[in-house]
C-alpha positions as CSV (number, residue, x, y, z in Angstrom):
1,M,123.0,110.2,88.1
2,E,122.6,113.4,86.0
3,D,122.6,116.8,87.6
4,V,120.0,119.5,87.4
5,T,120.8,122.8,85.7
6,P,122.4,125.6,87.8
7,P,119.1,127.6,87.7
8,I,117.1,124.7,89.1
9,Q,119.8,124.0,91.7
10,E,119.6,127.7,92.8
11,R,115.8,127.7,92.9
12,I,115.8,124.6,95.1
13,S,118.6,125.9,97.4
14,S,117.0,129.3,97.7
15,S,113.6,128.0,98.5
16,F,115.0,125.5,101.0
17,G,116.9,128.4,102.6
18,R,113.7,130.2,103.3
19,Q,112.2,127.3,105.3
20,G,112.3,128.2,108.9
21,L,111.7,124.7,110.1
22,M,114.6,123.2,108.1
23,A,116.8,125.9,109.5
24,H,115.6,125.3,113.0
25,L,116.2,121.6,112.7
26,R,119.7,122.3,111.1
27,A,118.7,120.1,108.1
28,R,120.7,120.6,104.9
29,L,120.4,119.6,101.3
30,S,122.9,116.9,100.4
31,H,121.8,116.1,96.8
32,I,119.7,117.7,94.1
33,G,119.0,115.7,91.0
34,P,116.2,115.6,88.5
35,G,113.2,114.3,90.4
36,R,115.4,113.3,93.4
37,V,116.5,115.3,96.5
38,H,118.3,114.2,99.7
39,I,118.2,116.0,103.0
40,Q,120.4,115.3,106.0
41,L,119.5,115.9,109.6
42,P,122.3,115.8,112.1
43,A,121.8,114.1,115.5
44,R,121.4,116.5,118.4
45,P,119.3,116.4,121.6
46,E,116.8,119.0,120.3
47,V,115.5,116.6,117.6
48,T,115.0,113.5,119.8
49,Q,112.2,112.0,121.7
50,Q,112.2,110.7,125.3
51,H,114.2,107.5,124.4
52,G,116.9,109.4,122.5
53,Y,115.8,108.4,119.0
54,F,115.1,111.0,116.4
55,H,111.6,112.3,116.9
56,A,108.9,111.1,114.4
57,G,108.1,114.8,113.7
58,A,111.7,115.5,112.7
59,T,111.8,112.4,110.6
60,S,108.5,113.2,108.9
61,S,109.5,116.8,108.3
62,I,112.7,116.0,106.3
63,A,110.9,113.3,104.4
64,D,108.1,115.8,103.4
65,S,110.6,118.4,102.3
66,A,112.7,115.9,100.4
67,G,109.7,114.8,98.4
68,G,108.4,118.3,97.8
69,Y,111.8,119.5,96.5
70,A,112.2,116.4,94.4
71,A,109.0,117.3,92.6
72,F,110.0,121.0,92.5
73,T,113.0,120.0,90.4
74,L,110.6,119.1,87.6
75,F,108.2,122.0,87.9
76,P,108.2,125.0,85.5
77,E,110.3,128.0,86.4
78,N,107.5,130.3,87.6
79,S,105.8,127.8,89.9
80,S,105.5,126.8,93.5
81,V,105.2,123.5,95.3
82,L,102.8,122.6,98.1
83,T,102.2,119.3,99.9
84,V,98.6,118.0,99.5
85,E,99.1,114.9,101.6
86,F,101.6,112.4,102.8
87,K,101.7,109.1,104.7
88,I,104.7,107.8,106.5
89,N,105.4,104.4,108.1
90,L,108.0,104.3,110.8
91,L,109.9,101.0,110.4
92,A,112.6,101.1,113.1
93,P,113.8,103.5,115.8
94,A,115.5,106.4,114.0
95,E,119.1,106.6,115.3
96,G,122.6,107.4,114.0
97,E,125.0,110.2,113.4
98,H,122.3,111.7,111.1
99,L,119.2,110.9,109.1
100,E,119.1,111.1,105.4
101,A,115.7,111.6,103.7
102,I,115.4,110.8,100.0
103,G,112.5,112.1,98.0
104,Q,112.0,110.5,94.5
105,V,109.3,111.4,92.0
106,L,107.2,108.4,91.0
107,K,104.8,110.2,88.6
108,S,105.0,113.9,87.7
109,G,101.8,115.5,86.4
110,R,100.8,119.0,85.3
111,T,99.2,119.7,88.7
112,L,99.7,116.7,91.0
113,T,103.0,114.8,91.5
114,V,103.4,111.6,93.5
115,C,106.7,111.0,95.4
116,Q,108.3,108.1,97.2
117,L,109.8,109.0,100.6
118,E,112.6,107.0,102.4
119,V,114.5,108.0,105.5
120,F,117.7,106.2,106.6
121,G,119.5,106.3,109.9
122,V,123.2,106.6,109.1
123,Q,126.0,105.5,111.4
124,G,129.4,105.4,109.8
125,D,129.0,103.1,106.8
126,Q,125.8,101.6,108.0
127,R,122.5,102.8,106.7
128,T,119.2,101.5,108.2
129,L,115.9,102.2,106.6
130,V,113.8,103.8,109.4
131,A,110.8,105.2,107.5
132,V,109.0,105.0,104.1
133,G,106.2,107.0,102.7
134,Q,104.3,108.4,99.8
135,Q,103.4,111.9,99.1
136,T,101.3,114.0,96.7
137,V,102.4,117.5,96.0
138,M,100.7,120.2,93.9
139,C,102.3,122.5,91.4
140,I,101.0,126.0,91.7
141,H,101.5,127.6,88.3
142,N,102.6,131.2,87.6
143,R,103.8,132.2,91.0
144,A,107.1,133.8,91.7
145,D,107.2,132.9,95.4
146,H,108.0,129.3,96.3
């Protein structure tokens, strides 16, 4: 898979670094490509629900951010990204050493972009699809803050 340019990589990393929720969850970017971003969330008690699985809120949060940043890789330099809506289906209990959310652009438009969301529970070499979704994000043109 091809890489994004260093300025796009920096724009995504810088914006991600300003997200208080991602910092609070200890999520991190693990891949930035054109129209595709991966985010990993390590397992720890603070992101689980009462049965010890990753909480749906944490799962959904990294999926939303992965899709938004996937779209953002294709947006013009002086723009910003904002989620308009997303839907997620939880397919299996989310467990493992970490979760990996993958956001992939399906259709990029001038204002609205549609992304596919997938979240995997990762344990060693095993990857289990735990959630899928779809998201619409909006490109806000001519803004310096992202």
